N, C-alpha and C positions, 0 to 999 in steps of 0.2 A: 680760261678756268683754271683754276689753282689745282695741282696735283702734287703729290708727293715727289721730291727730287729723283729717288731712285727709279720711280716710274718714268719720269721725263728723260732722264739719260738712257734708260733702256729702250724707249719708244724712238729715240733720236739714233738708235744703233749703235751706240758707243760700249756697250757692255751689257751684261746680264744685271738684273736687280741685286742680286747677291754681291757682284763686283761693285755695283755703284754704292752699296752701304759701306763697302771697303774704302772707296775713294772717299765718300763724305767724311767718315770718321778718321780718314788720314789727312784731312785739311785740304784736299785736292780741288774742292767745289766752293764756288763763290756766288752768291746773290746779291746783286746791287752793290757789289763792292766790299760785302762782308762775308766772312768764312761761314759757311753753312753747317747744320748740325743735323744728325739723323732725326728724322720727324718733321724736318722743315718743309714747307710747300711753296710753290712758285707757280706764276702764271708765265708761260713762255711769250705769250703776245705782249706782257708788259713789264716782266722783270727781265733784268739782265743776268743772266745765268752764264756761268764760266767754269770750264774744267782746265786746270793747269793754265789758266789764264786766257784760253781759248774760248770764245762765245759759242755756246750751244747752238749748232745749227739746225735748220729743219731736217725733217726726215731724208736722209740720204738713200741713194740707190741701194737696194738690197743685194748683197753678193753671198753667194754660196760656192765654197770650195772644198774639194775633196782631196786631201794630201796623203801620200805614201811617207808616213814619218819613219825615218832611219833609227837606228840605235845611236844613243849619245846625246839625243836633242831632249830639252825639258819642255813640258807643255804648259808654258806660261809666257806673259807678254815681254818680261824681263827676269833676270836671275842675279841675285846678290854675289852669288859664286863666280860669275862670269861665264858661266857654261852656255853652249849655243841653245837658241830657243827655236821653237817651230815657226815663229813669226818671221824669222830670218829666212825661211826657205819659201815664204809667200810674199815678200817684200814687193815683187814685180807685180803684184794683183792690181795696183793701182788705188787701193783703198784699205783701210785698216779693217782687219777682221781678227775675230777672237775663237780660240779653241772651244769646242762643245765638248765638255767632259775631259778626261785626262787619258794618257798612255805614260806610264812611267818611263824614267829615262831609258832604261835597258829594254823597253817593249818597242816594237815596230808596227807599222801597219796602217790600217784606215783610220784618218782622223778628220772630222768635220770643223771647218772653220766659218764663220760668217759675221756679219754686222747686223743680224736680224735678232734683236734682244728677245723678242717674244718667242721666237723659235727655240732659240737656247734655253729659256726658261722651262718651256714645256719639255724639251728632250732630256734635261738633266733633273725634272722633278721625279720624285720617287713614285708617283701615281703613273708616270708616263713610262711603264716597264718594258724597254724593247729589247729584243734579242741581240745579242752581240756574240759573233762567232769568232774564234780563235784557233789559229793551228799553233800548237805547243809542241816543240821538241823536247824529250825528257830522256834522262838515263836513269838507270835503277828500275826499270820497269820489269814487271813479273807477272805472272798468270793472275788475273783478276784485279790488277791494279786499276784498269779503267772502269771497272765496276765500283770499286772503293771510291775512285774520285767523284763518281756520279753520285754516290751515298752521302757526300759530305754535307751536313745540314747545320753545322756549328763551326764557327772560327774563333777561338779565344773567348768563348763565352756568348758570342753575337750568332743570332739564328741566320740563316741563309737559305735560299731556296736552291734545292738540288740542281745541279748542271746536268745537261745532256752530253754524254762523252762516246766517242766513237774511235775506234783504232784506225788511222789511216796507212800506217806503215809500221812494221816492227823488223828489228835485226838484232837478235841476242837481248841486251838489256837496254837498247835504246829503241824508242818507238817516237812516231808523230801522231798526235792526237788531235781531233776536233773536239772542241769544248765550247759549249753555248751556254751563256749565263744571260741574266736580264736585269741584274742589280747592280752590278760594277762598284763592289765595295773595294776600299783601298788595297791594291796588289793582291786581289781577291784569288785569282787563278794560282798565282805563286804560293800563296799561304795555304791553298788547298793541296798544292803538289807537296810542299814540306811535310803537311799533315799525313799524307799517304807514303812518304818515304821517296819521293820522287825529285830528282834535281832537274830544274828548267835550264835548258840549253838555249833556247829560243822561244820566243813569244811573239806572235804576230796575229793582229786583228785583220781578219779578211772580210768581215761582213758586220754591218751595223743596221738593223730595222731593213730599209729597202735598198741601202746602199752597198756595193760591192767594190773591193779593191780591184779585181781583174787583173790586167795586165799592166797596170801603172807602174812604171819604174821607181825604184827608191829614190826619196828626196825631191820627186816631181809632184805636181798638182794639175787638177783639171778643174772646170766649173762643172757643177751639177747640171744634168740635163733637165729639159721642162718635165719630162715624165718622172724622174726622181724626185725632182721639187714638189710635184703635184701629189705624188705618193705621201711625201713626209707631211704635206700641208693637210693632208685629208685625214690625219690621225687625229 
């Protein structure tokens, strides 16, 4: 049965549908020897669909990985500036996996990677608003700064949902905060801190939905447990 190419690539576990659209417009996808275009359809049982010259395989074994991302790595498959990528940290996983969402280069902590395109699409979709918990070390802290941070509802004209903020530790003008958000706008917590006069010294994601970073060492990864995967898929 014919389906849109981006759906076929996602179902094969190669990438999310959004990434598939970028691959198609970038000329990386061919159908029966011809460069594909956005909106094209194909039947995987009849047509020869290839990505970067490699035939589109059948649905591969799904892999789900939790990585403790260190600072200094970018959350992309490759980087035009030659910076290290998170995929280099999971290259021994035995299969190609893709990051679900992003952590900016200077941020650390929990990052989910998978080749399950359907799960990726659900988790990054705006309607799937999952809680993400960060530990944020800041300077410039003063009385009431945590309340001010939790009261931010607009960033540069863009409406956001209020965060849940708690003080974990305080020493002078330095503090460690727990910040829970569920939207994940670009550099959202850093921008919130700037707006409240706080300087971020360290930002680390410690929980996302049902997943917890725990004691996983920096730069290391593990497979999700059956219980974690069942809880993710139940949403």
